[in-house]
KELUM-347545 format. One line per field, with one value per residue: residue number from 1; residue in one letter; x, y, z of N, C-alpha, C, O in turn. Coordinates in pm, whole numbers. Example, Ala and Ser with C-alpha at 12.3 -4.5 7.8 and 13.67 -1.06 7.14 Angstrom:
k <- (1 | 2)
r <- (a | s)
n.x <- (1319 | 1285)
n.y <- (-569 | -225)
n.z <- (780 | 708)
ca.x <- (1230 | 1367)
ca.y <- (-450 | -106)
ca.z <- (780 | 714)
c.x <- (1320 | 1290)
c.y <- (-330 | 3)
c.z <- (780 | 787)
o.x <- (1424 | 1341)
o.y <- (-332 | 114)
o.z <- (846 | 804)
This chain:
k <- (1 | 2 | 3 | 4 | 5 | 6 | 7 | 8 | 9 | 10 | 11 | 12 | 13 | 14 | 15 | 16 | 17 | 18 | 19 | 20 | 21 | 22 | 23 | 24 | 25 | 26 | 27 | 28 | 29 | 30 | 31 | 32 | 33 | 34 | 35 | 36 | 37 | 38 | 39 | 40 | 41 | 42 | 43 | 44 | 45 | 46 | 47 | 48 | 49 | 50 | 51 | 52 | 53 | 54 | 55 | 56 | 57 | 58 | 59 | 60 | 61 | 62 | 63 | 64 | 65 | 66 | 67 | 68 | 69 | 70 | 71 | 72 | 73 | 74 | 75 | 76 | 77 | 78 | 79 | 80 | 81 | 82 | 83 | 84 | 85 | 86 | 87 | 88 | 89 | 90 | 91 | 92 | 93 | 94 | 95 | 96 | 97 | 98 | 99 | 100 | 101 | 102 | 103 | 104 | 105 | 106 | 107 | 108 | 109 | 110 | 111 | 112 | 113 | 114 | 115)
r <- (m | p | s | d | r | d | a | a | p | f | d | p | m | d | r | v | a | a | l | l | g | a | v | r | a | v | l | a | s | l | e | s | l | s | g | q | l | e | h | e | l | r | t | l | p | v | p | e | d | v | l | e | a | l | r | t | e | n | r | q | l | k | e | a | l | e | g | r | a | l | i | e | r | a | k | g | m | l | m | t | r | h | g | c | d | e | a | t | a | f | q | m | l | v | s | l | s | r | s | q | h | r | k | v | r | a | v | a | a | d | f | a | d | a | s)
n.x <- (-6969 | -6905 | -7096 | -7061 | -7243 | -7242 | -7012 | -6841 | -6940 | -6768 | -6537 | -6445 | -6264 | -6091 | -5933 | -5814 | -5675 | -5494 | -5349 | -5237 | -5077 | -4893 | -4774 | -4658 | -4471 | -4305 | -4211 | -4065 | -3868 | -3747 | -3644 | -3449 | -3285 | -3208 | -3049 | -2841 | -2744 | -2659 | -2452 | -2274 | -2218 | -2072 | -1834 | -1725 | -1549 | -1733 | -1843 | -1949 | -2176 | -2305 | -2361 | -2538 | -2748 | -2834 | -2922 | -3133 | -3305 | -3363 | -3499 | -3723 | -3845 | -3918 | -4104 | -4298 | -4392 | -4493 | -4695 | -4859 | -4950 | -5106 | -5305 | -5425 | -5530 | -5715 | -5887 | -5993 | -6136 | -6328 | -6456 | -6573 | -6736 | -6907 | -6987 | -6880 | -6688 | -6331 | -6230 | -6420 | -6393 | -6132 | -6175 | -6336 | -6150 | -5979 | -6155 | -6210 | -5952 | -5905 | -6107 | -6030 | -5782 | -5551 | -5302 | -5364 | -5255 | -5242 | -5513 | -5588 | -5438 | -5577 | -5804 | -5687 | -5589 | -5825 | -5925)
n.y <- (115 | -179 | -303 | -408 | -608 | -729 | -874 | -1187 | -1440 | -1475 | -1728 | -1951 | -2154 | -2057 | -1884 | -2068 | -2223 | -2032 | -1979 | -2233 | -2252 | -2050 | -2156 | -2386 | -2267 | -2143 | -2370 | -2489 | -2295 | -2310 | -2570 | -2538 | -2345 | -2492 | -2691 | -2532 | -2425 | -2658 | -2734 | -2517 | -2543 | -2777 | -2694 | -2518 | -2466 | -2568 | -2616 | -2937 | -2950 | -2708 | -2737 | -2957 | -2839 | -2647 | -2814 | -2943 | -2727 | -2654 | -2884 | -2873 | -2636 | -2708 | -2912 | -2762 | -2594 | -2785 | -2889 | -2667 | -2651 | -2885 | -2818 | -2596 | -2721 | -2899 | -2711 | -2596 | -2814 | -2845 | -2597 | -2617 | -2844 | -2771 | -2516 | -2294 | -2018 | -1937 | -1898 | -2029 | -2289 | -2344 | -2330 | -2552 | -2756 | -2715 | -2768 | -3043 | -3136 | -3082 | -3236 | -3491 | -3506 | -3456 | -3323 | -3033 | -3050 | -3332 | -3400 | -3256 | -3392 | -3632 | -3552 | -3487 | -3738 | -3870 | -3773)
n.z <- (-7026 | -6846 | -6574 | -6225 | -6199 | -6444 | -6454 | -6443 | -6210 | -5897 | -5866 | -5630 | -5671 | -5861 | -5711 | -5536 | -5722 | -5816 | -5581 | -5535 | -5761 | -5702 | -5471 | -5579 | -5750 | -5564 | -5433 | -5643 | -5679 | -5428 | -5438 | -5636 | -5515 | -5293 | -5405 | -5503 | -5264 | -5134 | -5304 | -5272 | -4999 | -4997 | -5101 | -4924 | -4612 | -4386 | -4056 | -3939 | -3767 | -3818 | -4086 | -4076 | -3933 | -4118 | -4324 | -4194 | -4143 | -4407 | -4497 | -4329 | -4416 | -4677 | -4618 | -4486 | -4690 | -4868 | -4709 | -4694 | -4957 | -4968 | -4783 | -4909 | -5134 | -5016 | -4898 | -5128 | -5231 | -5030 | -5048 | -5299 | -5269 | -5055 | -5111 | -4981 | -4839 | -4841 | -4578 | -4421 | -4516 | -4429 | -4154 | -4123 | -4174 | -3954 | -3744 | -3788 | -3753 | -3482 | -3360 | -3429 | -3320 | -3471 | -3694 | -3896 | -4148 | -4188 | -4192 | -4418 | -4608 | -4620 | -4763 | -5008 | -5083 | -5120 | -5353)
ca.x <- (-6882 | -6977 | -7115 | -7021 | -7342 | -7212 | -6892 | -6863 | -6941 | -6640 | -6522 | -6341 | -6162 | -5989 | -5841 | -5738 | -5581 | -5388 | -5265 | -5160 | -4973 | -4790 | -4703 | -4573 | -4359 | -4214 | -4145 | -3965 | -3757 | -3680 | -3566 | -3333 | -3197 | -3153 | -2939 | -2730 | -2690 | -2587 | -2327 | -2186 | -2174 | -1970 | -1707 | -1679 | -1515 | -1841 | -1846 | -2053 | -2298 | -2371 | -2411 | -2656 | -2855 | -2885 | -2998 | -3258 | -3392 | -3405 | -3600 | -3843 | -3908 | -3983 | -4222 | -4399 | -4452 | -4572 | -4815 | -4945 | -5015 | -5211 | -5414 | -5493 | -5608 | -5829 | -5980 | -6063 | -6232 | -6438 | -6529 | -6655 | -6836 | -7003 | -7022 | -6843 | -6571 | -6202 | -6217 | -6507 | -6330 | -6020 | -6229 | -6380 | -6030 | -5933 | -6249 | -6181 | -5821 | -5921 | -6191 | -5956 | -5652 | -5451 | -5259 | -5444 | -5192 | -5282 | -5654 | -5589 | -5384 | -5687 | -5887 | -5611 | -5583 | -5959 | -5965)
ca.y <- (53 | -287 | -288 | -525 | -715 | -796 | -954 | -1329 | -1463 | -1516 | -1872 | -1974 | -2246 | -1975 | -1837 | -2184 | -2258 | -1930 | -2002 | -2355 | -2216 | -1974 | -2248 | -2470 | -2184 | -2127 | -2500 | -2506 | -2205 | -2365 | -2686 | -2485 | -2284 | -2600 | -2751 | -2436 | -2419 | -2783 | -2726 | -2421 | -2597 | -2879 | -2631 | -2432 | -2536 | -2543 | -2719 | -3038 | -2919 | -2598 | -2799 | -3037 | -2745 | -2589 | -2919 | -2963 | -2612 | -2666 | -2990 | -2824 | -2538 | -2784 | -2979 | -2659 | -2552 | -2896 | -2893 | -2554 | -2690 | -2982 | -2746 | -2517 | -2814 | -2945 | -2599 | -2585 | -2923 | -2814 | -2482 | -2667 | -2939 | -2709 | -2381 | -2199 | -1936 | -1992 | -1898 | -2135 | -2417 | -2364 | -2359 | -2691 | -2838 | -2698 | -2841 | -3186 | -3159 | -3085 | -3348 | -3615 | -3492 | -3470 | -3197 | -2988 | -3106 | -3471 | -3400 | -3209 | -3500 | -3727 | -3500 | -3500 | -3880 | -3916 | -3721)
ca.z <- (-6927 | -6779 | -6429 | -6148 | -6220 | -6570 | -6437 | -6412 | -6065 | -5837 | -5850 | -5529 | -5723 | -5928 | -5606 | -5490 | -5829 | -5816 | -5463 | -5559 | -5858 | -5632 | -5382 | -5664 | -5796 | -5450 | -5412 | -5748 | -5645 | -5311 | -5483 | -5705 | -5415 | -5208 | -5480 | -5505 | -5128 | -5108 | -5382 | -5206 | -4870 | -5021 | -5139 | -4815 | -4488 | -4290 | -3952 | -3962 | -3694 | -3890 | -4209 | -4042 | -3896 | -4244 | -4394 | -4119 | -4170 | -4546 | -4503 | -4262 | -4505 | -4785 | -4562 | -4458 | -4817 | -4919 | -4626 | -4735 | -5083 | -4934 | -4717 | -5012 | -5218 | -4936 | -4887 | -5256 | -5240 | -4939 | -5103 | -5410 | -5218 | -4964 | -5156 | -4876 | -4870 | -4801 | -4432 | -4368 | -4551 | -4338 | -4022 | -4126 | -4157 | -3816 | -3658 | -3804 | -3692 | -3336 | -3315 | -3453 | -3255 | -3577 | -3752 | -4009 | -4269 | -4201 | -4233 | -4557 | -4690 | -4641 | -4872 | -5132 | -5116 | -5158 | -5486)
c.x <- (-6960 | -6986 | -7066 | -7117 | -7314 | -7090 | -6930 | -6860 | -6802 | -6640 | -6411 | -6232 | -6054 | -5886 | -5754 | -5634 | -5464 | -5293 | -5179 | -5048 | -4859 | -4708 | -4610 | -4451 | -4257 | -4140 | -4036 | -3843 | -3677 | -3593 | -3438 | -3233 | -3133 | -3034 | -2817 | -2663 | -2607 | -2453 | -2228 | -2133 | -2067 | -1833 | -1649 | -1643 | -1617 | -1839 | -1967 | -2183 | -2376 | -2434 | -2538 | -2774 | -2916 | -2967 | -3133 | -3355 | -3446 | -3516 | -3732 | -3918 | -3981 | -4111 | -4334 | -4468 | -4539 | -4702 | -4912 | -5019 | -5128 | -5332 | -5493 | -5581 | -5732 | -5932 | -6060 | -6168 | -6354 | -6522 | -6622 | -6769 | -6946 | -7045 | -6989 | -6722 | -6445 | -6187 | -6300 | -6447 | -6213 | -6070 | -6281 | -6261 | -5979 | -6024 | -6227 | -6050 | -5832 | -5999 | -6119 | -5818 | -5539 | -5414 | -5347 | -5387 | -5234 | -5426 | -5663 | -5538 | -5490 | -5776 | -5815 | -5604 | -5716 | -5997 | -5916)
c.y <- (-56 | -261 | -415 | -641 | -792 | -888 | -1098 | -1348 | -1511 | -1666 | -1898 | -2068 | -2171 | -1926 | -1953 | -2223 | -2159 | -1951 | -2127 | -2330 | -2142 | -2064 | -2338 | -2394 | -2165 | -2258 | -2523 | -2417 | -2259 | -2485 | -2640 | -2426 | -2388 | -2665 | -2660 | -2428 | -2543 | -2784 | -2633 | -2476 | -2704 | -2817 | -2544 | -2515 | -2503 | -2654 | -2811 | -3005 | -2805 | -2652 | -2879 | -2948 | -2682 | -2692 | -2944 | -2849 | -2617 | -2769 | -2944 | -2722 | -2607 | -2849 | -2879 | -2614 | -2662 | -2910 | -2783 | -2588 | -2789 | -2912 | -2663 | -2606 | -2863 | -2834 | -2583 | -2693 | -2895 | -2698 | -2527 | -2753 | -2870 | -2568 | -2273 | -2116 | -2000 | -2001 | -2009 | -2272 | -2446 | -2398 | -2502 | -2786 | -2833 | -2776 | -2992 | -3223 | -3172 | -3207 | -3483 | -3616 | -3519 | -3332 | -3163 | -3046 | -3250 | -3484 | -3359 | -3318 | -3607 | -3683 | -3518 | -3646 | -3932 | -3870 | -3808)
c.z <- (-6854 | -6629 | -6359 | -6169 | -6348 | -6560 | -6405 | -6262 | -6018 | -5818 | -5748 | -5578 | -5800 | -5828 | -5557 | -5595 | -5834 | -5698 | -5480 | -5658 | -5791 | -5541 | -5465 | -5715 | -5685 | -5424 | -5517 | -5721 | -5529 | -5350 | -5551 | -5607 | -5325 | -5276 | -5483 | -5368 | -5098 | -5182 | -5313 | -5075 | -4887 | -5050 | -5028 | -4692 | -4378 | -4185 | -3970 | -3889 | -3761 | -4018 | -4182 | -4004 | -4021 | -4322 | -4326 | -4147 | -4312 | -4561 | -4442 | -4348 | -4620 | -4735 | -4534 | -4586 | -4877 | -4840 | -4664 | -4864 | -5057 | -4872 | -4817 | -5099 | -5143 | -4920 | -5016 | -5273 | -5151 | -4992 | -5216 | -5358 | -5137 | -5005 | -5054 | -4920 | -4812 | -4649 | -4369 | -4396 | -4457 | -4198 | -4013 | -4107 | -4012 | -3721 | -3666 | -3736 | -3541 | -3290 | -3332 | -3386 | -3354 | -3627 | -3872 | -4139 | -4293 | -4246 | -4380 | -4651 | -4718 | -4756 | -5006 | -5177 | -5166 | -5299 | -5598)
o.x <- (-7070 | -6895 | -7035 | -7078 | -7356 | -7069 | -7035 | -6786 | -6730 | -6733 | -6294 | -6119 | -5939 | -5766 | -5633 | -5519 | -5350 | -5171 | -5062 | -4937 | -4742 | -4586 | -4497 | -4341 | -4136 | -4020 | -3928 | -3729 | -3554 | -3482 | -3330 | -3113 | -3018 | -2932 | -2704 | -2540 | -2498 | -2353 | -2110 | -2015 | -1982 | -1730 | -1534 | -1701 | -1591 | -1833 | -2074 | -2291 | -2499 | -2546 | -2635 | -2888 | -3038 | -3071 | -3234 | -3473 | -3564 | -3615 | -3839 | -4041 | -4092 | -4215 | -4451 | -4590 | -4646 | -4807 | -5034 | -5137 | -5235 | -5447 | -5616 | -5694 | -5841 | -6052 | -6181 | -6278 | -6468 | -6645 | -6735 | -6884 | -7063 | -7130 | -7061 | -6663 | -6451 | -6136 | -6255 | -6450 | -6196 | -6013 | -6271 | -6271 | -5942 | -5976 | -6225 | -6038 | -5775 | -5962 | -6145 | -5746 | -5445 | -5487 | -5399 | -5462 | -5260 | -5458 | -5737 | -5590 | -5493 | -5819 | -5875 | -5612 | -5721 | -6092 | -5941)
o.y <- (-30 | -206 | -515 | -757 | -907 | -972 | -1126 | -1278 | -1578 | -1723 | -1871 | -2061 | -2215 | -1927 | -1936 | -2253 | -2199 | -1941 | -2128 | -2381 | -2168 | -2051 | -2363 | -2449 | -2171 | -2257 | -2572 | -2460 | -2254 | -2500 | -2695 | -2452 | -2374 | -2692 | -2706 | -2425 | -2533 | -2829 | -2667 | -2457 | -2721 | -2880 | -2501 | -2621 | -2422 | -2772 | -2768 | -3029 | -2806 | -2617 | -2868 | -2978 | -2666 | -2658 | -2963 | -2872 | -2588 | -2745 | -2971 | -2721 | -2568 | -2844 | -2909 | -2599 | -2635 | -2939 | -2804 | -2557 | -2779 | -2943 | -2659 | -2569 | -2867 | -2859 | -2561 | -2666 | -2918 | -2700 | -2480 | -2737 | -2906 | -2507 | -2174 | -2141 | -2102 | -2101 | -2076 | -2361 | -2559 | -2484 | -2566 | -2884 | -2936 | -2843 | -3061 | -3326 | -3263 | -3273 | -3577 | -3716 | -3593 | -3235 | -3252 | -3087 | -3288 | -3570 | -3419 | -3333 | -3665 | -3765 | -3560 | -3674 | -4026 | -3922 | -3778)
o.z <- (-6805 | -6567 | -6423 | -6157 | -6360 | -6647 | -6349 | -6192 | -6091 | -5761 | -5777 | -5530 | -5804 | -5856 | -5538 | -5562 | -5853 | -5713 | -5443 | -5642 | -5820 | -5534 | -5424 | -5723 | -5709 | -5396 | -5484 | -5739 | -5529 | -5300 | -5527 | -5615 | -5285 | -5213 | -5467 | -5358 | -5043 | -5127 | -5298 | -5042 | -4799 | -5028 | -5039 | -4669 | -4290 | -4219 | -4013 | -3944 | -3761 | -4053 | -4257 | -4040 | -4028 | -4379 | -4393 | -4173 | -4335 | -4630 | -4495 | -4352 | -4656 | -4801 | -4557 | -4589 | -4932 | -4898 | -4665 | -4878 | -5118 | -4905 | -4811 | -5133 | -5200 | -4928 | -5012 | -5324 | -5191 | -4981 | -5227 | -5400 | -5147 | -4939 | -5041 | -5025 | -4743 | -4598 | -4276 | -4311 | -4412 | -4130 | -3908 | -4032 | -3956 | -3630 | -3564 | -3671 | -3481 | -3192 | -3257 | -3393 | -3326 | -3605 | -3940 | -4228 | -4407 | -4329 | -4458 | -4762 | -4826 | -4837 | -5105 | -5297 | -5245 | -5357 | -5715)
């Protein structure tokens, strides 16, 4: 029976890749559900204010998931570049965010744009 010492070393990029895959799958599902919801709303007598509220919430959910994907990608880049763990990489993003008075998502987007 192989021991833990025989196992391949943990690669933080594998975790980041898995998380990005999960986020992409959720985004694809959300896109599909959004289309279905939009179709259903067109066929039902829904008041315009309720319809607009649902569209706004849908847009916000998409933006949140897209932001999460950017943050995961930036964390992976930091983990690779600095040889740190996921928590440390996130803390680096938060520190940059605070020092620049910008949202973490915006800082993460800079990393994604630089690659």
